[in-house]
C-alpha positions in Angstrom: -24.7 -16.1 92.6 -26.2 -18.9 94.7 -30.0 -19.2 94.9 -31.6 -17.8 98.0 -33.2 -20.2 100.5 -37.0 -20.1 100.8 -38.5 -17.8 103.4 -40.7 -18.9 106.3 -44.4 -18.7 105.5 -46.5 -20.3 108.2 -46.8 -23.1 110.7 -49.6 -25.0 112.5 -50.1 -27.7 115.1 -49.3 -28.3 118.8 -48.9 -31.3 120.9 -52.1 -33.2 121.7 -54.7 -35.6 120.4 -57.3 -33.1 119.0 -57.9 -32.1 115.4 -54.8 -30.4 114.1 -52.7 -31.5 117.0 -49.9 -34.0 116.8 -48.0 -36.5 118.9 -44.9 -36.9 116.8 -45.6 -35.6 113.3 -43.0 -37.7 111.4 -43.9 -37.4 107.7 -45.6 -35.0 105.3 -46.9 -35.2 101.7 -48.7 -32.7 99.5 -51.2 -33.5 96.7 -51.6 -31.7 93.4 -54.3 -29.4 94.9 -51.9 -28.3 97.7 -53.6 -30.4 100.5 -51.1 -31.5 103.2 -51.2 -35.0 104.7 -49.3 -35.7 108.0 -48.4 -39.0 109.5 -49.2 -38.5 113.2 -47.1 -41.3 114.7 -48.2 -41.6 118.3 -51.8 -40.7 117.6 -51.9 -43.6 115.0 -53.5 -41.5 112.3 -53.2 -39.5 109.1 -54.4 -35.8 109.2 -55.3 -33.7 106.2 -55.0 -29.9 106.0 -55.3 -27.2 103.5 -52.1 -25.6 102.2 -52.5 -22.9 104.9 -52.9 -25.4 107.7 -56.7 -25.5 108.1 -57.7 -28.9 109.4 -59.9 -30.9 106.9 -60.1 -34.5 108.2 -58.3 -37.3 109.9 -58.4 -41.1 109.8 -56.9 -44.1 111.6 -56.7 -45.4 115.2 -54.3 -47.8 117.0 -54.7 -51.4 115.9 -54.3 -54.2 113.4 -57.4 -53.8 111.2 -57.9 -52.1 107.9 -57.4 -48.3 108.4 -55.7 -48.8 111.7 -52.0 -48.1 112.4 -49.2 -49.0 114.7 -46.7 -46.3 114.0 -47.4 -44.7 110.6 -44.0 -43.4 109.7 -44.4 -42.3 106.1 -47.1 -40.9 103.8 -47.3 -40.3 100.0 -49.9 -39.1 97.5 -50.3 -40.3 93.9 -51.4 -38.1 91.0 -55.0 -39.4 91.4 -55.1 -38.2 95.0 -54.9 -41.6 96.7 -52.9 -41.6 100.0 -50.4 -44.3 100.9 -49.3 -44.8 104.5 -46.4 -46.9 105.7 -47.4 -48.6 108.9 -44.0 -49.8 110.2 -45.1 -52.0 113.2 -47.9 -53.6 111.2 -45.3 -54.1 108.4 -47.5 -52.9 105.6 -48.6 -50.2 103.2 -52.2 -49.1 103.3 -53.9 -47.1 100.5 -56.8 -44.7 101.0 -58.8 -42.2 99.1 -58.0 -38.5 99.7 -60.7 -38.5 102.4 -59.5 -41.6 104.2 -61.6 -44.4 102.8 -59.6 -47.6 103.0 -58.9 -49.2 99.6 -56.2 -51.9 100.0 -53.1 -53.0 101.9 -50.1 -55.1 101.3 -46.9 -56.4 103.0 -45.7 -58.8 105.6 -42.6 -59.5 107.6 -39.8 -61.2 105.7 -37.0 -60.9 103.2 -38.7 -62.2 100.0 -39.9 -59.9 97.3 -42.9 -57.9 98.4 -42.1 -58.5 102.1 -40.5 -55.9 104.4 -37.7 -56.1 106.9 -37.5 -52.6 108.3 -39.5 -50.2 106.0 -38.8 -46.5 106.7 -39.6 -44.5 103.5 -42.3 -44.2 100.9 -42.8 -42.4 97.6 -45.1 -42.5 94.6 -44.1 -41.5 91.1 -46.3 -39.8 88.4 -47.2 -43.3 87.0 -48.6 -44.5 90.3 -45.6 -46.8 91.1 -45.0 -47.1 94.9 -41.4 -47.1 96.1 -40.5 -48.4 99.6 -37.2 -47.9 101.3 -36.7 -51.2 103.2 -33.5 -51.8 105.2 -30.8 -52.3 102.5 -33.1 -52.2 99.4 -35.7 -50.3 97.6 -38.8 -52.2 96.5 -41.1 -50.9 93.6 -44.7 -51.8 93.3 -47.0 -51.0 90.4 
């Protein structure tokens, strides 16, 4: 007998720029405590929620600087609770603490190792290695 699909539990959010609102929520990640991180594309930010959708915090704004975004399209969380965001138009990965403190960034436009052509996906394994889906290749950073 086939396994039953999961049942609907809850939802949250609406269109807008306020806390807990989205303008194109495009990616979601969950940490080991059940906190939910959402890449909010057109608001150029990451938002953090409890597992039940209660707003906790947000970070980011539109721009080129550290902690700023131009189209965050993917988000991932490592086993230590650090948050990684793929900022597609700035062609980089940014790493933050679980509360949004900027830690580091890497990436630039190009086809060489460590550069990005058209990055669209992001994942982190249990060892902290970061995987980026980039055009016709996967790049691994550790």
